[in-house]
Backbone as ProteinMPNN parsed JSONL, in Angstrom:
{"seq_chain_A": "MISTKGRYAIRLMIDLAEQNSENPIPLAVIAARQDISKKYLETIAKSLVAGKLLQASSGKGGGYSLLRKAEEYTIWEILKLTEESMSSVSCLMDGAEQCPREKECRTISMWRGYDRMVQEYFSGITIKDLL", "coords_chain_A": {"N_chain_A": [[-134.317, 116.766, -105.614], [-131.202, 115.752, -106.866], [-128.332, 115.093, -104.959], [-124.873, 116.103, -104.443], [-123.638, 113.773, -103.574], [-124.884, 111.729, -104.845], [-124.413, 112.486, -107.595], [-121.518, 112.431, -107.75], [-121.089, 109.851, -107.078], [-121.83, 108.636, -109.413], [-119.967, 109.652, -111.172], [-117.663, 108.582, -110.191], [-118.089, 105.807, -110.689], [-118.214, 105.859, -113.429], [-115.602, 106.849, -113.992], [-114.151, 104.553, -113.131], [-115.023, 102.578, -114.837], [-114.194, 103.68, -117.285], [-111.336, 103.43, -117.06], [-111.259, 100.653, -117.295], [-109.715, 98.703, -115.994], [-107.86, 95.818, -114.804], [-106.749, 95.947, -112.53], [-107.059, 97.191, -109.144], [-108.028, 100.753, -108.648], [-106.503, 103.387, -107.088], [-107.965, 105.449, -104.838], [-107.286, 108.167, -104.435], [-106.14, 108.811, -106.966], [-108.303, 108.651, -108.626], [-109.891, 110.748, -107.352], [-108.3, 112.947, -107.893], [-108.405, 112.972, -110.718], [-111.147, 113.524, -111.057], [-111.52, 115.778, -109.648], [-112.506, 115.897, -107.078], [-112.948, 116.016, -103.63], [-110.807, 113.867, -101.898], [-111.448, 112.744, -99.297], [-114.3, 113.193, -99.159], [-114.998, 111.511, -101.394], [-114.156, 109.059, -100.296], [-116.19, 108.412, -98.441], [-118.373, 108.182, -100.096], [-117.439, 106.013, -101.781], [-117.246, 103.973, -99.82], [-120.023, 103.641, -99.262], [-120.832, 102.581, -101.689], [-119.317, 100.328, -101.793], [-120.435, 98.871, -99.634], [-122.954, 98.598, -100.66], [-122.552, 96.726, -102.546], [-121.653, 97.392, -105.117], [-119.186, 98.129, -105.751], [-115.768, 97.023, -105.395], [-113.478, 96.823, -102.849], [-109.834, 96.991, -102.224], [-107.17, 96.718, -100.086], [-103.901, 97.909, -98.964], [-100.735, 97.633, -100.525], [-101.0, 98.484, -103.865], [-103.577, 98.646, -103.721], [-107.109, 99.567, -104.054], [-109.978, 100.605, -105.822], [-112.506, 98.892, -107.742], [-114.91, 97.843, -110.191], [-117.511, 95.583, -109.776], [-118.994, 94.411, -111.557], [-119.769, 94.367, -115.105], [-119.77, 97.584, -117.044], [-122.181, 97.865, -118.467], [-124.021, 96.629, -116.853], [-124.645, 98.072, -114.572], [-127.084, 100.27, -113.602], [-128.14, 103.594, -113.547], [-130.196, 104.285, -111.875], [-129.934, 102.279, -109.792], [-127.474, 103.146, -108.548], [-128.246, 105.826, -107.779], [-130.334, 105.225, -106.107], [-129.051, 103.915, -104.006], [-127.212, 105.786, -103.044], [-128.526, 108.23, -102.438], [-130.706, 109.872, -100.13], [-133.433, 109.701, -100.438], [-135.356, 109.03, -103.221], [-137.871, 109.795, -103.731], [-140.482, 111.956, -104.733], [-142.237, 113.236, -102.917], [-142.701, 113.562, -99.488], [-144.525, 111.85, -98.452], [-144.465, 109.589, -99.868], [-142.023, 108.413, -99.409], [-139.803, 105.705, -98.518], [-140.747, 103.858, -95.811], [-142.468, 105.807, -94.756], [-145.032, 107.075, -92.771], [-148.509, 106.275, -93.324], [-150.41, 108.589, -94.903], [-153.084, 110.342, -93.491], [-154.779, 111.637, -95.254], [-154.699, 110.282, -97.714], [-156.638, 108.847, -99.016], [-158.35, 110.868, -99.849], [-156.801, 112.409, -101.364], [-156.061, 114.321, -104.005], [-153.808, 114.536, -105.471], [-152.025, 112.441, -105.265], [-151.719, 110.29, -107.077], [-150.543, 111.525, -109.215], [-148.133, 112.107, -108.123], [-147.011, 109.55, -107.682], [-146.914, 108.62, -110.314], [-145.126, 110.225, -111.306], [-142.827, 109.606, -109.777], [-142.576, 106.902, -110.686], [-142.016, 107.455, -113.37], [-139.441, 108.728, -113.24], [-137.947, 106.634, -111.995], [-138.128, 104.641, -114.112], [-136.824, 106.102, -116.203], [-134.149, 106.472, -115.059], [-133.505, 103.87, -114.709], [-133.184, 102.856, -117.241], [-130.677, 103.808, -118.214], [-127.395, 103.083, -118.358], [-124.105, 102.809, -116.841], [-122.365, 102.328, -119.008], [-123.78, 103.432, -121.091], [-123.092, 106.151, -120.695], [-120.48, 106.402, -120.995]], "CA_chain_A": [[-132.967, 117.166, -106.218], [-130.088, 114.79, -106.599], [-127.227, 115.535, -104.167], [-123.551, 115.684, -104.925], [-123.184, 112.316, -103.224], [-125.278, 110.764, -106.045], [-123.749, 112.765, -108.814], [-120.165, 112.104, -107.58], [-120.989, 108.301, -107.251], [-122.052, 108.239, -110.918], [-118.65, 110.12, -111.791], [-116.716, 107.58, -109.561], [-118.347, 104.668, -111.355], [-117.883, 106.172, -114.796], [-114.196, 106.851, -113.932], [-113.65, 103.261, -113.005], [-115.407, 101.891, -116.136], [-113.338, 104.171, -118.431], [-109.961, 102.816, -116.965], [-111.228, 99.28, -117.787], [-108.383, 98.126, -115.519], [-108.013, 94.608, -114.101], [-106.111, 96.21, -111.258], [-107.821, 98.278, -108.406], [-107.505, 102.046, -108.791], [-106.489, 104.211, -105.885], [-109.065, 106.582, -104.717], [-106.551, 109.421, -104.649], [-106.008, 108.98, -108.418], [-109.788, 109.02, -109.169], [-110.212, 112.135, -106.797], [-107.468, 113.953, -108.58], [-108.942, 113.067, -111.955], [-112.491, 114.057, -111.074], [-111.516, 116.907, -108.986], [-113.394, 115.749, -105.952], [-112.228, 115.739, -102.398], [-110.653, 112.326, -101.542], [-112.373, 112.424, -98.126], [-115.754, 113.085, -99.518], [-115.003, 110.462, -102.225], [-114.004, 107.869, -99.406], [-117.371, 108.229, -97.921], [-119.177, 107.633, -101.19], [-116.917, 104.704, -102.104], [-117.648, 103.039, -98.623], [-121.474, 103.235, -99.447], [-120.912, 101.764, -102.924], [-118.854, 98.912, -101.436], [-121.632, 98.193, -98.733], [-124.075, 98.301, -101.42], [-122.069, 95.6, -103.504], [-121.558, 97.975, -106.462], [-117.731, 98.222, -105.968], [-114.926, 96.126, -104.706], [-112.236, 97.57, -102.297], [-108.818, 96.216, -101.692], [-106.384, 97.54, -99.288], [-102.451, 97.57, -99.038], [-99.981, 98.166, -101.678], [-101.663, 98.149, -105.093], [-105.01, 98.504, -103.381], [-107.972, 100.532, -104.557], [-111.334, 100.143, -106.063], [-112.764, 98.244, -108.972], [-116.164, 97.447, -110.425], [-117.846, 94.155, -109.507], [-119.762, 93.997, -112.889], [-119.494, 95.275, -116.359], [-120.398, 98.847, -116.994], [-123.478, 97.89, -118.923], [-124.934, 96.062, -115.816], [-124.958, 99.059, -113.643], [-128.093, 101.313, -113.934], [-128.01, 104.893, -112.759], [-131.173, 104.184, -110.715], [-129.374, 101.629, -108.549], [-126.558, 103.999, -108.006], [-128.901, 106.932, -106.976], [-131.25, 104.685, -104.957], [-128.135, 103.632, -102.901], [-126.433, 107.017, -102.386], [-129.6, 109.388, -102.087], [-131.551, 109.457, -98.86], [-134.72, 109.368, -100.955], [-135.583, 109.397, -104.683], [-139.288, 110.102, -103.669], [-140.77, 113.283, -105.072], [-142.899, 113.975, -101.926], [-142.353, 112.864, -98.191], [-145.516, 110.831, -98.02], [-144.111, 108.386, -100.678], [-140.79, 107.999, -99.009], [-139.845, 104.412, -97.957], [-140.953, 103.963, -94.363], [-143.293, 106.985, -94.306], [-146.354, 106.748, -92.254], [-149.504, 106.418, -94.391], [-151.093, 109.763, -94.87], [-154.383, 110.256, -93.198], [-155.576, 112.213, -96.28], [-154.309, 109.696, -99.003], [-157.939, 108.457, -99.857], [-158.914, 112.166, -100.454], [-155.627, 113.306, -102.024], [-156.155, 114.429, -105.61], [-152.421, 114.568, -106.24], [-151.046, 111.359, -104.96], [-151.558, 109.372, -108.223], [-149.669, 112.28, -110.064], [-146.732, 111.996, -107.59], [-146.6, 108.13, -107.941], [-146.682, 108.569, -111.676], [-143.815, 110.998, -111.653], [-141.816, 108.795, -109.228], [-142.389, 105.787, -111.576], [-141.224, 107.947, -114.557], [-138.13, 108.963, -112.782], [-137.319, 105.315, -111.841], [-137.974, 104.025, -115.272], [-135.87, 106.801, -116.852], [-132.761, 106.289, -114.647], [-133.391, 102.294, -114.871], [-132.944, 102.744, -118.632], [-129.517, 104.27, -118.383], [-126.363, 102.302, -117.691], [-122.842, 103.516, -116.822], [-121.731, 102.155, -120.285], [-124.229, 104.445, -121.94], [-122.447, 107.418, -120.248], [-118.955, 106.41, -121.391]], "C_chain_A": [[-131.897, 116.186, -105.891], [-128.879, 115.532, -106.035], [-125.887, 115.309, -104.894], [-123.1, 114.459, -104.655], [-123.595, 111.389, -104.479], [-124.634, 111.075, -107.39], [-122.226, 112.318, -108.772], [-120.013, 110.401, -107.675], [-121.155, 107.91, -108.621], [-120.662, 108.566, -111.524], [-117.695, 109.134, -111.43], [-116.829, 106.304, -110.397], [-117.954, 104.782, -112.902], [-116.293, 106.187, -114.889], [-113.615, 105.358, -113.887], [-113.828, 102.456, -114.227], [-114.5, 102.525, -117.206], [-111.919, 103.527, -118.341], [-109.969, 101.341, -117.398], [-110.047, 98.518, -117.241], [-108.657, 96.772, -114.789], [-107.479, 94.888, -112.654], [-107.001, 97.436, -110.471], [-107.167, 99.629, -108.601], [-107.559, 102.854, -107.544], [-107.449, 105.272, -105.845], [-108.438, 108.071, -104.966], [-106.343, 109.815, -106.184], [-107.341, 109.448, -108.965], [-110.17, 110.519, -108.636], [-109.522, 113.161, -107.492], [-108.022, 114.057, -110.056], [-110.24, 113.67, -112.091], [-112.645, 115.379, -110.267], [-112.559, 117.021, -107.829], [-112.599, 115.471, -104.778], [-112.202, 114.244, -102.005], [-111.356, 111.849, -100.322], [-113.755, 112.264, -98.403], [-115.89, 111.712, -100.396], [-115.067, 108.935, -101.376], [-115.407, 107.46, -98.908], [-118.437, 107.693, -98.971], [-118.78, 106.266, -101.665], [-117.338, 103.683, -101.111], [-119.135, 102.683, -98.932], [-121.594, 102.362, -100.664], [-120.432, 100.314, -102.666], [-119.868, 98.189, -100.625], [-122.692, 97.787, -99.515], [-123.789, 97.247, -102.589], [-121.967, 96.072, -104.844], [-119.964, 98.052, -106.678], [-117.097, 97.156, -105.05], [-113.68, 96.966, -104.078], [-111.027, 96.531, -102.051], [-107.867, 97.072, -101.183], [-104.883, 97.139, -99.422], [-101.96, 98.052, -100.367], [-100.783, 97.635, -102.953], [-103.175, 98.225, -104.956], [-105.812, 99.853, -103.922], [-109.442, 100.195, -104.805], [-111.52, 99.729, -107.482], [-114.34, 97.919, -109.053], [-116.429, 95.964, -110.252], [-118.451, 93.64, -110.764], [-119.187, 94.845, -113.874], [-120.309, 96.45, -116.379], [-121.879, 98.917, -117.345], [-124.559, 97.241, -117.87], [-125.137, 96.965, -114.605], [-125.856, 100.133, -114.226], [-127.918, 102.615, -112.973], [-129.074, 104.877, -111.644], [-130.53, 103.509, -109.651], [-128.387, 102.441, -107.909], [-127.172, 105.156, -107.109], [-129.647, 106.367, -105.856], [-130.312, 104.273, -103.707], [-127.5, 104.794, -102.235], [-127.401, 108.198, -101.997], [-130.399, 108.909, -100.918], [-132.914, 109.084, -99.377], [-134.839, 109.866, -102.403], [-137.171, 109.789, -104.82], [-139.507, 111.551, -103.988], [-141.425, 114.02, -103.829], [-142.635, 112.982, -100.635], [-143.451, 111.711, -98.014], [-145.296, 109.537, -98.846], [-142.675, 107.737, -100.419], [-140.759, 106.491, -98.355], [-139.855, 104.534, -96.568], [-141.905, 105.035, -93.904], [-144.552, 106.344, -93.823], [-147.463, 107.025, -93.314], [-150.159, 107.745, -93.937], [-152.459, 109.671, -94.579], [-155.451, 110.62, -94.359], [-155.456, 111.423, -97.685], [-155.669, 109.336, -99.729], [-158.472, 109.597, -100.538], [-157.973, 112.894, -101.382], [-155.821, 113.213, -103.56], [-154.875, 114.38, -106.285], [-151.581, 113.426, -106.128], [-150.871, 110.428, -106.229], [-150.508, 110.156, -109.18], [-148.301, 112.141, -109.5], [-146.231, 110.534, -107.75], [-146.241, 107.986, -109.408], [-145.324, 109.144, -111.916], [-142.7, 110.183, -110.951], [-141.504, 107.504, -110.033], [-141.802, 106.137, -112.779], [-139.869, 108.108, -114.318], [-137.312, 107.591, -112.64], [-137.115, 104.686, -113.167], [-136.871, 104.688, -116.309], [-134.441, 106.414, -116.32], [-132.463, 104.811, -114.721], [-132.906, 102.117, -116.295], [-131.591, 103.206, -119.166], [-128.326, 103.525, -117.659], [-125.073, 103.199, -117.706], [-122.237, 103.355, -118.257], [-122.378, 103.2, -121.232], [-123.69, 105.785, -121.716], [-121.016, 107.477, -120.67], [-118.839, 106.983, -122.773]], "O_chain_A": [[-131.713, 115.827, -104.728], [-128.455, 116.53, -106.619], [-125.768, 114.481, -105.796], [-122.223, 113.967, -105.366], [-122.873, 110.539, -105.001], [-124.342, 110.196, -108.201], [-121.748, 111.842, -109.802], [-119.074, 109.804, -108.203], [-120.63, 106.865, -109.005], [-120.205, 107.783, -112.356], [-116.881, 108.786, -112.285], [-115.804, 105.747, -110.79], [-117.429, 103.842, -113.499], [-115.742, 105.574, -115.803], [-112.659, 105.052, -114.6], [-112.928, 101.727, -114.643], [-114.059, 101.747, -118.052], [-111.354, 103.129, -119.36], [-108.943, 100.795, -117.803], [-109.428, 97.746, -117.974], [-109.72, 96.67, -114.177], [-107.75, 94.136, -111.718], [-107.508, 98.396, -111.051], [-105.944, 99.72, -108.709], [-108.641, 102.991, -106.973], [-107.689, 105.943, -106.85], [-109.02, 108.962, -105.585], [-106.377, 110.986, -106.563], [-107.468, 110.465, -109.646], [-110.676, 111.355, -109.383], [-110.092, 114.232, -107.7], [-108.089, 115.171, -110.576], [-110.513, 114.298, -113.114], [-113.713, 115.988, -110.214], [-113.3, 117.988, -107.651], [-111.617, 114.735, -104.875], [-113.189, 113.532, -101.824], [-111.82, 110.71, -100.265], [-114.384, 111.306, -97.953], [-116.783, 110.905, -100.138], [-115.767, 107.967, -101.673], [-115.758, 106.281, -98.957], [-119.265, 106.84, -98.653], [-119.639, 105.426, -101.932], [-117.76, 102.596, -101.504], [-119.477, 101.502, -98.867], [-122.421, 101.449, -100.663], [-120.957, 99.315, -103.158], [-120.152, 97.018, -100.877], [-123.353, 96.79, -99.224], [-124.636, 96.959, -103.434], [-122.165, 95.271, -105.757], [-119.546, 98.03, -107.835], [-117.696, 96.543, -104.166], [-112.991, 97.695, -104.791], [-111.256, 95.369, -101.716], [-107.674, 98.15, -101.745], [-104.626, 96.069, -99.973], [-102.619, 98.727, -101.159], [-101.157, 96.464, -103.021], [-103.937, 97.932, -105.878], [-105.273, 100.935, -104.157], [-110.053, 99.519, -103.977], [-110.772, 100.163, -108.358], [-114.968, 97.75, -108.008], [-115.559, 95.162, -110.589], [-118.396, 92.431, -110.99], [-118.385, 95.762, -113.696], [-121.417, 96.454, -115.84], [-122.687, 99.683, -116.82], [-125.773, 97.337, -118.049], [-125.81, 96.542, -113.665], [-125.497, 100.818, -115.183], [-127.589, 102.541, -111.789], [-128.834, 105.423, -110.567], [-130.519, 104.072, -108.556], [-128.412, 102.466, -106.678], [-126.76, 105.425, -105.98], [-129.638, 106.916, -104.754], [-130.751, 104.293, -102.557], [-127.273, 104.803, -101.025], [-126.988, 109.077, -101.241], [-130.711, 107.729, -100.755], [-133.536, 108.195, -98.796], [-134.459, 110.991, -102.728], [-137.651, 110.06, -105.92], [-138.716, 112.364, -103.51], [-141.234, 115.224, -103.665], [-142.396, 111.783, -100.784], [-143.136, 110.685, -97.41], [-145.892, 108.505, -98.537], [-142.236, 106.771, -101.043], [-141.73, 106.147, -97.68], [-139.026, 105.279, -96.045], [-142.126, 105.149, -92.698], [-145.053, 105.329, -94.307], [-147.318, 107.949, -94.115], [-150.413, 107.964, -92.752], [-153.137, 108.962, -95.323], [-156.583, 110.148, -94.471], [-156.036, 111.854, -98.682], [-155.781, 109.524, -100.941], [-158.999, 109.48, -101.644], [-158.327, 113.851, -102.07], [-155.74, 112.169, -104.207], [-154.793, 114.208, -107.501], [-150.532, 113.344, -106.768], [-149.804, 109.823, -106.333], [-149.705, 109.509, -109.853], [-147.342, 112.06, -110.268], [-145.029, 110.36, -107.949], [-145.299, 107.255, -109.713], [-144.498, 108.596, -112.645], [-141.632, 110.083, -111.556], [-140.359, 107.055, -110.075], [-141.092, 105.304, -113.341], [-139.074, 107.655, -115.142], [-136.18, 107.467, -113.107], [-136.011, 104.198, -113.411], [-136.182, 104.013, -117.075], [-133.599, 106.051, -117.141], [-131.287, 104.453, -114.792], [-132.174, 101.148, -116.497], [-131.312, 103.063, -120.356], [-128.341, 103.398, -116.434], [-124.974, 104.173, -118.453], [-121.588, 104.314, -118.675], [-121.69, 103.792, -122.063], [-123.856, 106.595, -122.628], [-120.416, 108.552, -120.686], [-117.734, 107.093, -123.305]]}, "name": "protein", "num_of_chains": 1, "seq": "MISTKGRYAIRLMIDLAEQNSENPIPLAVIAARQDISKKYLETIAKSLVAGKLLQASSGKGGGYSLLRKAEEYTIWEILKLTEESMSSVSCLMDGAEQCPREKECRTISMWRGYDRMVQEYFSGITIKDLL"}
């Protein structure tokens, strides 16, 4: 299941793209427009800045802005950055220990296929597509 962090990150990115502003947009303005807690949005924005999806500027006239064009951001890269894991099962999570039953597992190929399908689906949708 995709968390509120992932969903709100997408809303934040869409909001910034909709404004199409050359000036940074204050997070308080976005939070009010999106009806999201500013404090929670700060946490999300911080992770998007760390992941090089957003640019932050401080001081008077500060705020957040996109680093790229809306069509250059996929939903997959946003979710991959904001979600703890996008794997359908724990044994396929990044860094998971190899399951001792993997060779006998009758379902592992199904889960891999499902994860691949999810990645391909979200990789094919951009922020611009959602505007």
